[in-house]
Biopython code that builds the backbone (N, CA, C, O; Angstrom):
import numpy as np
from Bio.PDB.StructureBuilder import StructureBuilder

atoms = [
    (1, "MET", "N", (0.845, -1.180, 0.000)),
    (1, "MET", "CA", (0.000, 0.000, 0.000)),
    (1, "MET", "C", (0.888, 1.240, 0.000)),
    (1, "MET", "O", (1.818, 1.342, 0.800)),
    (2, "ASP", "N", (0.606, 2.164, -0.881)),
    (2, "ASP", "CA", (1.356, 3.406, -0.968)),
    (2, "ASP", "C", (0.639, 4.461, -0.130)),
    (2, "ASP", "O", (-0.477, 4.869, -0.453)),
    (3, "MET", "N", (1.280, 4.892, 0.934)),
    (3, "MET", "CA", (0.659, 5.856, 1.835)),
    (3, "MET", "C", (1.555, 7.088, 1.941)),
    (3, "MET", "O", (2.779, 6.985, 1.867)),
    (4, "ASP", "N", (0.949, 8.221, 2.109)),
    (4, "ASP", "CA", (1.634, 9.489, 2.267)),
    (4, "ASP", "C", (2.569, 9.451, 3.475)),
    (4, "ASP", "O", (2.213, 8.917, 4.526)),
    (5, "LYS", "N", (3.778, 10.028, 3.318)),
    (5, "LYS", "CA", (4.752, 10.034, 4.417)),
    (5, "LYS", "C", (4.224, 10.741, 5.661)),
    (5, "LYS", "O", (4.511, 10.322, 6.782)),
    (6, "ASP", "N", (3.454, 11.813, 5.467)),
    (6, "ASP", "CA", (2.901, 12.530, 6.617)),
    (6, "ASP", "C", (1.918, 11.661, 7.391)),
    (6, "ASP", "O", (1.862, 11.729, 8.619)),
    (7, "ALA", "N", (1.150, 10.852, 6.687)),
    (7, "ALA", "CA", (0.202, 9.953, 7.346)),
    (7, "ALA", "C", (0.946, 8.883, 8.141)),
    (7, "ALA", "O", (0.561, 8.559, 9.264)),
    (8, "ILE", "N", (2.010, 8.337, 7.560)),
    (8, "ILE", "CA", (2.812, 7.332, 8.264)),
    (8, "ILE", "C", (3.447, 7.954, 9.504)),
    (8, "ILE", "O", (3.445, 7.352, 10.578)),
    (9, "LYS", "N", (3.983, 9.143, 9.352)),
    (9, "LYS", "CA", (4.611, 9.848, 10.479)),
    (9, "LYS", "C", (3.605, 10.057, 11.606)),
    (9, "LYS", "O", (3.920, 9.821, 12.773)),
    (10, "THR", "N", (2.418, 10.491, 11.268)),
    (10, "THR", "CA", (1.375, 10.712, 12.270)),
    (10, "THR", "C", (0.979, 9.414, 12.955)),
    (10, "THR", "O", (0.796, 9.381, 14.172)),
    (11, "MET", "N", (0.847, 8.344, 12.178)),
    (11, "MET", "CA", (0.483, 7.052, 12.768)),
    (11, "MET", "C", (1.560, 6.564, 13.737)),
    (11, "MET", "O", (1.242, 5.988, 14.778)),
    (12, "ILE", "N", (2.821, 6.789, 13.403)),
    (12, "ILE", "CA", (3.918, 6.414, 14.309)),
    (12, "ILE", "C", (3.835, 7.236, 15.583)),
    (12, "ILE", "O", (3.910, 6.695, 16.686)),
    (13, "GLU", "N", (3.679, 8.549, 15.428)),
    (13, "GLU", "CA", (3.629, 9.444, 16.589)),
    (13, "GLU", "C", (2.463, 9.125, 17.511)),
    (13, "GLU", "O", (2.589, 9.262, 18.728)),
    (14, "LEU", "N", (1.346, 8.710, 16.967)),
    (14, "LEU", "CA", (0.150, 8.446, 17.767)),
    (14, "LEU", "C", (0.069, 7.014, 18.308)),
    (14, "LEU", "O", (-0.886, 6.670, 19.004)),
    (15, "SER", "N", (1.046, 6.195, 17.999)),
    (15, "SER", "CA", (1.078, 4.830, 18.536)),
    (15, "SER", "C", (1.242, 4.881, 20.053)),
    (15, "SER", "O", (1.851, 5.803, 20.596)),
    (16, "ASP", "N", (0.693, 3.881, 20.721)),
    (16, "ASP", "CA", (0.790, 3.815, 22.185)),
    (16, "ASP", "C", (2.062, 3.127, 22.651)),
    (16, "ASP", "O", (2.539, 3.392, 23.755)),
    (17, "THR", "N", (2.617, 2.251, 21.831)),
    (17, "THR", "CA", (3.827, 1.525, 22.202)),
    (17, "THR", "C", (4.768, 1.468, 21.013)),
    (17, "THR", "O", (4.365, 1.713, 19.876)),
    (18, "TRP", "N", (6.024, 1.141, 21.285)),
    (18, "TRP", "CA", (6.974, 1.021, 20.186)),
    (18, "TRP", "C", (6.595, -0.153, 19.281)),
    (18, "TRP", "O", (6.882, -0.142, 18.083)),
    (19, "GLU", "N", (5.948, -1.168, 19.867)),
    (19, "GLU", "CA", (5.529, -2.317, 19.068)),
    (19, "GLU", "C", (4.469, -1.920, 18.032)),
    (19, "GLU", "O", (4.511, -2.372, 16.888)),
    (20, "GLU", "N", (3.524, -1.075, 18.445)),
    (20, "GLU", "CA", (2.497, -0.587, 17.516)),
    (20, "GLU", "C", (3.138, 0.250, 16.412)),
    (20, "GLU", "O", (2.786, 0.120, 15.239)),
    (21, "ALA", "N", (4.074, 1.104, 16.793)),
    (21, "ALA", "CA", (4.763, 1.936, 15.805)),
    (21, "ALA", "C", (5.562, 1.067, 14.836)),
    (21, "ALA", "O", (5.631, 1.366, 13.644)),
    (22, "ASP", "N", (6.160, -0.001, 15.343)),
    (22, "ASP", "CA", (6.905, -0.932, 14.494)),
    (22, "ASP", "C", (5.978, -1.592, 13.480)),
    (22, "ASP", "O", (6.362, -1.799, 12.329)),
    (23, "LYS", "N", (4.776, -1.918, 13.898)),
    (23, "LYS", "CA", (3.804, -2.518, 12.973)),
    (23, "LYS", "C", (3.428, -1.550, 11.858)),
    (23, "LYS", "O", (3.226, -1.962, 10.716)),
    (24, "VAL", "N", (3.334, -0.268, 12.186)),
    (24, "VAL", "CA", (3.044, 0.751, 11.167)),
    (24, "VAL", "C", (4.161, 0.763, 10.132)),
    (24, "VAL", "O", (3.902, 0.792, 8.929)),
    (25, "ILE", "N", (5.395, 0.741, 10.601)),
    (25, "ILE", "CA", (6.544, 0.751, 9.691)),
    (25, "ILE", "C", (6.543, -0.510, 8.834)),
    (25, "ILE", "O", (6.780, -0.444, 7.627)),
    (26, "ASP", "N", (6.275, -1.658, 9.455)),
    (26, "ASP", "CA", (6.221, -2.918, 8.701)),
    (26, "ASP", "C", (5.142, -2.895, 7.627)),
    (26, "ASP", "O", (5.361, -3.362, 6.509)),
    (27, "GLU", "N", (3.988, -2.358, 7.965)),
    (27, "GLU", "CA", (2.846, -2.410, 7.054)),
    (27, "GLU", "C", (2.917, -1.384, 5.927)),
    (27, "GLU", "O", (2.513, -1.668, 4.799)),
    (28, "PHE", "N", (3.428, -0.194, 6.231)),
    (28, "PHE", "CA", (3.317, 0.898, 5.267)),
    (28, "PHE", "C", (4.641, 1.355, 4.648)),
    (28, "PHE", "O", (4.663, 2.329, 3.895)),
    (29, "THR", "N", (5.732, 0.671, 4.952)),
    (29, "THR", "CA", (7.009, 0.993, 4.313)),
    (29, "THR", "C", (7.630, -0.283, 3.767)),
    (29, "THR", "O", (7.140, -1.383, 4.021)),
    (30, "SER", "N", (8.694, -0.127, 3.030)),
    (30, "SER", "CA", (9.402, -1.289, 2.497)),
    (30, "SER", "C", (10.523, -1.743, 3.424)),
    (30, "SER", "O", (11.232, -2.697, 3.105)),
    (31, "CYS", "N", (10.695, -1.086, 4.552)),
    (31, "CYS", "CA", (11.756, -1.420, 5.507)),
    (31, "CYS", "C", (11.436, -2.721, 6.230)),
    (31, "CYS", "O", (10.334, -2.889, 6.752)),
    (32, "ARG", "N", (12.397, -3.642, 6.262)),
    (32, "ARG", "CA", (12.200, -4.919, 6.954)),
    (32, "ARG", "C", (13.279, -5.180, 8.006)),
    (32, "ARG", "O", (12.984, -5.745, 9.059)),
    (33, "GLU", "N", (14.503, -4.783, 7.742)),
    (33, "GLU", "CA", (15.597, -4.977, 8.685)),
    (33, "GLU", "C", (15.600, -3.846, 9.715)),
    (33, "GLU", "O", (15.250, -2.709, 9.398)),
    (34, "THR", "N", (15.994, -4.166, 10.941)),
    (34, "THR", "CA", (15.981, -3.176, 12.020)),
    (34, "THR", "C", (16.848, -1.970, 11.689)),
    (34, "THR", "O", (16.438, -0.833, 11.921)),
    (35, "ARG", "N", (18.031, -2.202, 11.153)),
    (35, "ARG", "CA", (18.920, -1.088, 10.800)),
    (35, "ARG", "C", (18.253, -0.188, 9.752)),
    (35, "ARG", "O", (18.348, 1.037, 9.826)),
    (36, "GLU", "N", (17.590, -0.797, 8.795)),
    (36, "GLU", "CA", (16.866, -0.064, 7.749)),
    (36, "GLU", "C", (15.758, 0.806, 8.368)),
    (36, "GLU", "O", (15.593, 1.973, 8.012)),
    (37, "LYS", "N", (15.012, 0.215, 9.294)),
    (37, "LYS", "CA", (13.931, 0.940, 9.973)),
    (37, "LYS", "C", (14.487, 2.112, 10.775)),
    (37, "LYS", "O", (13.891, 3.189, 10.804)),
    (38, "LEU", "N", (15.632, 1.899, 11.426)),
    (38, "LEU", "CA", (16.256, 2.958, 12.220)),
    (38, "LEU", "C", (16.648, 4.133, 11.337)),
    (38, "LEU", "O", (16.396, 5.285, 11.690)),
    (39, "PHE", "N", (17.257, 3.855, 10.203)),
    (39, "PHE", "CA", (17.637, 4.933, 9.282)),
    (39, "PHE", "C", (16.409, 5.617, 8.684)),
    (39, "PHE", "O", (16.444, 6.816, 8.407)),
    (40, "TYR", "N", (15.339, 4.878, 8.487)),
    (40, "TYR", "CA", (14.080, 5.468, 8.031)),
    (40, "TYR", "C", (13.599, 6.501, 9.057)),
    (40, "TYR", "O", (13.181, 7.599, 8.691)),
    (41, "LEU", "N", (13.661, 6.141, 10.335)),
    (41, "LEU", "CA", (13.241, 7.062, 11.397)),
    (41, "LEU", "C", (14.152, 8.283, 11.452)),
    (41, "LEU", "O", (13.678, 9.402, 11.651)),
    (42, "TYR", "N", (15.460, 8.075, 11.278)),
    (42, "TYR", "CA", (16.387, 9.209, 11.258)),
    (42, "TYR", "C", (16.011, 10.196, 10.162)),
    (42, "TYR", "O", (16.102, 11.409, 10.354)),
    (43, "GLY", "N", (15.591, 9.681, 9.018)),
    (43, "GLY", "CA", (15.234, 10.543, 7.897)),
    (43, "GLY", "C", (13.891, 11.229, 8.059)),
    (43, "GLY", "O", (13.692, 12.337, 7.562)),
    (44, "MET", "N", (12.973, 10.578, 8.750)),
    (44, "MET", "CA", (11.628, 11.111, 8.879)),
    (44, "MET", "C", (11.483, 12.069, 10.072)),
    (44, "MET", "O", (10.737, 13.046, 10.006)),
    (45, "PHE", "N", (12.193, 11.780, 11.142)),
    (45, "PHE", "CA", (12.099, 12.577, 12.364)),
    (45, "PHE", "C", (13.455, 13.205, 12.664)),
    (45, "PHE", "O", (14.489, 12.732, 12.193)),
    (46, "ASP", "N", (13.437, 14.257, 13.439)),
    (46, "ASP", "CA", (14.677, 14.918, 13.839)),
    (46, "ASP", "C", (15.191, 14.222, 15.106)),
    (46, "ASP", "O", (15.094, 14.775, 16.202)),
    (47, "VAL", "N", (15.735, 13.017, 14.955)),
    (47, "VAL", "CA", (16.218, 12.223, 16.082)),
    (47, "VAL", "C", (17.601, 11.667, 15.775)),
    (47, "VAL", "O", (17.988, 11.518, 14.616)),
    (48, "SER", "N", (18.330, 11.367, 16.832)),
    (48, "SER", "CA", (19.612, 10.686, 16.698)),
    (48, "SER", "C", (19.944, 10.035, 18.036)),
    (48, "SER", "O", (19.372, 10.384, 19.068)),
    (49, "ILE", "N", (20.855, 9.106, 18.004)),
    (49, "ILE", "CA", (21.313, 8.444, 19.219)),
    (49, "ILE", "C", (22.517, 9.217, 19.734)),
    (49, "ILE", "O", (23.501, 9.393, 19.016)),
    (50, "VAL", "N", (22.440, 9.674, 20.968)),
    (50, "VAL", "CA", (23.524, 10.463, 21.545)),
    (50, "VAL", "C", (24.637, 9.551, 22.058)),
    (50, "VAL", "O", (25.817, 9.806, 21.817)),
    (51, "ALA", "N", (24.261, 8.503, 22.754)),
    (51, "ALA", "CA", (25.255, 7.567, 23.288)),
    (51, "ALA", "C", (24.699, 6.165, 23.189)),
    (51, "ALA", "O", (23.495, 5.949, 23.331)),
    (52, "ARG", "N", (25.556, 5.244, 22.953)),
    (52, "ARG", "CA", (25.107, 3.857, 22.917)),
    (52, "ARG", "C", (26.063, 3.025, 23.754)),
    (52, "ARG", "O", (27.222, 3.382, 23.965)),
    (53, "THR", "N", (25.542, 1.925, 24.212)),
    (53, "THR", "CA", (26.324, 1.074, 25.100)),
    (53, "THR", "C", (26.664, -0.227, 24.414)),
    (53, "THR", "O", (26.269, -1.281, 24.912)),
    (54, "GLY", "N", (27.331, -0.219, 23.365)),
    (54, "GLY", "CA", (27.678, -1.455, 22.686)),
    (54, "GLY", "C", (28.302, -1.166, 21.354)),
    (54, "GLY", "O", (28.421, -0.012, 20.941)),
    (55, "ASP", "N", (28.695, -2.202, 20.694)),
    (55, "ASP", "CA", (29.283, -2.100, 19.375)),
    (55, "ASP", "C", (28.207, -1.669, 18.385)),
    (55, "ASP", "O", (27.116, -2.238, 18.366)),
    (56, "SER", "N", (28.505, -0.681, 17.577)),
    (56, "SER", "CA", (27.505, -0.161, 16.641)),
    (56, "SER", "C", (27.099, -1.198, 15.595)),
    (56, "SER", "O", (26.039, -1.068, 14.983)),
    (57, "ASP", "N", (27.925, -2.223, 15.381)),
    (57, "ASP", "CA", (27.585, -3.268, 14.422)),
    (57, "ASP", "C", (26.836, -4.423, 15.071)),
    (57, "ASP", "O", (26.387, -5.341, 14.385)),
    (58, "ASP", "N", (26.704, -4.376, 16.379)),
    (58, "ASP", "CA", (26.027, -5.439, 17.116)),
    (58, "ASP", "C", (24.518, -5.351, 16.890)),
    (58, "ASP", "O", (23.926, -4.286, 17.063)),
    (59, "GLY", "N", (23.898, -6.460, 16.505)),
    (59, "GLY", "CA", (22.460, -6.478, 16.241)),
    (59, "GLY", "C", (21.633, -6.090, 17.447)),
    (59, "GLY", "O", (20.599, -5.437, 17.307)),
    (60, "GLU", "N", (22.079, -6.486, 18.640)),
    (60, "GLU", "CA", (21.345, -6.137, 19.863)),
    (60, "GLU", "C", (21.406, -4.639, 20.123)),
    (60, "GLU", "O", (20.422, -4.052, 20.572)),
    (61, "ALA", "N", (22.547, -4.010, 19.847)),
    (61, "ALA", "CA", (22.681, -2.562, 20.039)),
    (61, "ALA", "C", (21.786, -1.812, 19.052)),
    (61, "ALA", "O", (21.163, -0.814, 19.412)),
    (62, "VAL", "N", (21.724, -2.287, 17.823)),
    (62, "VAL", "CA", (20.864, -1.654, 16.811)),
    (62, "VAL", "C", (19.408, -1.787, 17.227)),
    (62, "VAL", "O", (18.641, -0.831, 17.112)),
    (63, "GLU", "N", (19.017, -2.965, 17.709)),
    (63, "GLU", "CA", (17.641, -3.184, 18.169)),
    (63, "GLU", "C", (17.317, -2.264, 19.349)),
    (63, "GLU", "O", (16.231, -1.686, 19.401)),
    (64, "ALA", "N", (18.243, -2.126, 20.288)),
    (64, "ALA", "CA", (18.037, -1.250, 21.451)),
    (64, "ALA", "C", (17.903, 0.207, 21.002)),
    (64, "ALA", "O", (17.054, 0.938, 21.511)),
    (65, "ASP", "N", (18.737, 0.625, 20.053)),
    (65, "ASP", "CA", (18.649, 1.989, 19.520)),
    (65, "ASP", "C", (17.301, 2.218, 18.843)),
    (65, "ASP", "O", (16.673, 3.259, 19.035)),
    (66, "TYR", "N", (16.866, 1.254, 18.060)),
    (66, "TYR", "CA", (15.587, 1.348, 17.353)),
    (66, "TYR", "C", (14.426, 1.497, 18.328)),
    (66, "TYR", "O", (13.564, 2.357, 18.149)),
    (67, "ARG", "N", (14.408, 0.664, 19.350)),
    (67, "ARG", "CA", (13.347, 0.753, 20.359)),
    (67, "ARG", "C", (13.404, 2.081, 21.100)),
    (67, "ARG", "O", (12.364, 2.669, 21.398)),
    (68, "ALA", "N", (14.600, 2.557, 21.400)),
    (68, "ALA", "CA", (14.754, 3.830, 22.111)),
    (68, "ALA", "C", (14.243, 4.992, 21.269)),
    (68, "ALA", "O", (13.563, 5.880, 21.782)),
    (69, "VAL", "N", (14.567, 4.990, 19.982)),
    (69, "VAL", "CA", (14.119, 6.065, 19.096)),
    (69, "VAL", "C", (12.598, 6.041, 18.967)),
    (69, "VAL", "O", (11.954, 7.085, 19.073)),
    (70, "LEU", "N", (12.024, 4.873, 18.740)),
    (70, "LEU", "CA", (10.559, 4.784, 18.633)),
    (70, "LEU", "C", (9.894, 5.228, 19.932)),
    (70, "LEU", "O", (8.903, 5.957, 19.894)),
    (71, "SER", "N", (10.412, 4.807, 21.066)),
    (71, "SER", "CA", (9.838, 5.194, 22.353)),
    (71, "SER", "C", (9.915, 6.698, 22.560)),
    (71, "SER", "O", (8.965, 7.306, 23.055)),
    (72, "ALA", "N", (11.036, 7.303, 22.186)),
    (72, "ALA", "CA", (11.185, 8.755, 22.329)),
    (72, "ALA", "C", (10.180, 9.499, 21.446)),
    (72, "ALA", "O", (9.590, 10.492, 21.870)),
    (73, "ILE", "N", (9.991, 9.018, 20.229)),
    (73, "ILE", "CA", (9.026, 9.648, 19.315)),
    (73, "ILE", "C", (7.615, 9.555, 19.888)),
    (73, "ILE", "O", (6.870, 10.535, 19.874)),
    (74, "ILE", "N", (7.253, 8.395, 20.384)),
    (74, "ILE", "CA", (5.915, 8.178, 20.937)),
    (74, "ILE", "C", (5.707, 9.015, 22.198)),
    (74, "ILE", "O", (4.654, 9.630, 22.371)),
    (75, "ASN", "N", (6.696, 9.040, 23.065)),
    (75, "ASN", "CA", (6.570, 9.773, 24.327)),
    (75, "ASN", "C", (6.549, 11.275, 24.137)),
    (75, "ASN", "O", (6.069, 11.997, 25.011)),
    (76, "GLN", "N", (7.057, 11.763, 23.018)),
    (76, "GLN", "CA", (7.095, 13.197, 22.741)),
    (76, "GLN", "C", (5.694, 13.810, 22.683)),
    (76, "GLN", "O", (5.524, 14.990, 22.988)),
    (77, "LYS", "N", (4.697, 13.025, 22.299)),
    (77, "LYS", "CA", (3.339, 13.564, 22.155)),
    (77, "LYS", "C", (2.757, 14.012, 23.480)),
    (77, "LYS", "O", (1.810, 14.798, 23.496)),
    (78, "TRP", "N", (3.291, 13.541, 24.579)),
    (78, "TRP", "CA", (2.754, 13.889, 25.895)),
    (78, "TRP", "C", (3.421, 15.120, 26.471)),
    (78, "TRP", "O", (3.096, 15.512, 27.591)),
    (79, "ARG", "N", (4.340, 15.748, 25.755)),
    (79, "ARG", "CA", (5.026, 16.941, 26.270)),
    (79, "ARG", "C", (4.421, 18.188, 25.736)),
    (79, "ARG", "O", (4.874, 19.284, 26.066)),
]
sb = StructureBuilder()
sb.init_structure("model")
sb.init_model(0)
sb.init_chain("A")
sb.init_seg("    ")
for serial, (resi, resn, name, xyz) in enumerate(atoms, 1):
    if name == "N":
        sb.init_residue(resn, " ", resi, " ")
    sb.init_atom(name, np.array(xyz, "f"), 0.0, 1.0, " ", f" {name:<3s}", serial, name[0])
structure = sb.get_structure()
Protein backbone atom coordinates (compact mmCIF):
# COMPACT_ATOMS: atom_id res chain seq x y z
CA MET A 1 0.00 0.00 0.00
CA ASP A 2 1.36 3.41 -0.97
CA MET A 3 0.66 5.86 1.84
CA ASP A 4 1.63 9.49 2.27
CA LYS A 5 4.75 10.03 4.42
CA ASP A 6 2.90 12.53 6.62
CA ALA A 7 0.20 9.95 7.35
CA ILE A 8 2.81 7.33 8.26
CA LYS A 9 4.61 9.85 10.48
CA THR A 10 1.38 10.71 12.27
CA MET A 11 0.48 7.05 12.77
CA ILE A 12 3.92 6.41 14.31
CA GLU A 13 3.63 9.44 16.59
CA LEU A 14 0.15 8.45 17.77
CA SER A 15 1.08 4.83 18.54
CA ASP A 16 0.79 3.81 22.19
CA THR A 17 3.83 1.53 22.20
CA TRP A 18 6.97 1.02 20.19
CA GLU A 19 5.53 -2.32 19.07
CA GLU A 20 2.50 -0.59 17.52
CA ALA A 21 4.76 1.94 15.80
CA ASP A 22 6.90 -0.93 14.49
CA LYS A 23 3.80 -2.52 12.97
CA VAL A 24 3.04 0.75 11.17
CA ILE A 25 6.54 0.75 9.69
CA ASP A 26 6.22 -2.92 8.70
CA GLU A 27 2.85 -2.41 7.05
CA PHE A 28 3.32 0.90 5.27
CA THR A 29 7.01 0.99 4.31
CA SER A 30 9.40 -1.29 2.50
CA CYS A 31 11.76 -1.42 5.51
CA ARG A 32 12.20 -4.92 6.95
CA GLU A 33 15.60 -4.98 8.69
CA THR A 34 15.98 -3.18 12.02
CA ARG A 35 18.92 -1.09 10.80
CA GLU A 36 16.87 -0.06 7.75
CA LYS A 37 13.93 0.94 9.97
CA LEU A 38 16.26 2.96 12.22
CA PHE A 39 17.64 4.93 9.28
CA TYR A 40 14.08 5.47 8.03
CA LEU A 41 13.24 7.06 11.40
CA TYR A 42 16.39 9.21 11.26
CA GLY A 43 15.23 10.54 7.90
CA MET A 44 11.63 11.11 8.88
CA PHE A 45 12.10 12.58 12.36
CA ASP A 46 14.68 14.92 13.84
CA VAL A 47 16.22 12.22 16.08
CA SER A 48 19.61 10.69 16.70
CA ILE A 49 21.31 8.44 19.22
CA VAL A 50 23.52 10.46 21.55
CA ALA A 51 25.26 7.57 23.29
CA ARG A 52 25.11 3.86 22.92
CA THR A 53 26.32 1.07 25.10
CA GLY A 54 27.68 -1.45 22.69
CA ASP A 55 29.28 -2.10 19.38
CA SER A 56 27.51 -0.16 16.64
CA ASP A 57 27.59 -3.27 14.42
CA ASP A 58 26.03 -5.44 17.12
CA GLY A 59 22.46 -6.48 16.24
CA GLU A 60 21.34 -6.14 19.86
CA ALA A 61 22.68 -2.56 20.04
CA VAL A 62 20.86 -1.65 16.81
CA GLU A 63 17.64 -3.18 18.17
CA ALA A 64 18.04 -1.25 21.45
CA ASP A 65 18.65 1.99 19.52
CA TYR A 66 15.59 1.35 17.35
CA ARG A 67 13.35 0.75 20.36
CA ALA A 68 14.75 3.83 22.11
CA VAL A 69 14.12 6.06 19.10
CA LEU A 70 10.56 4.78 18.63
CA SER A 71 9.84 5.19 22.35
CA ALA A 72 11.19 8.76 22.33
CA ILE A 73 9.03 9.65 19.31
CA ILE A 74 5.92 8.18 20.94
CA ASN A 75 6.57 9.77 24.33
CA GLN A 76 7.10 13.20 22.74
CA LYS A 77 3.34 13.56 22.16
CA TRP A 78 2.75 13.89 25.90
CA ARG A 79 5.03 16.94 26.27
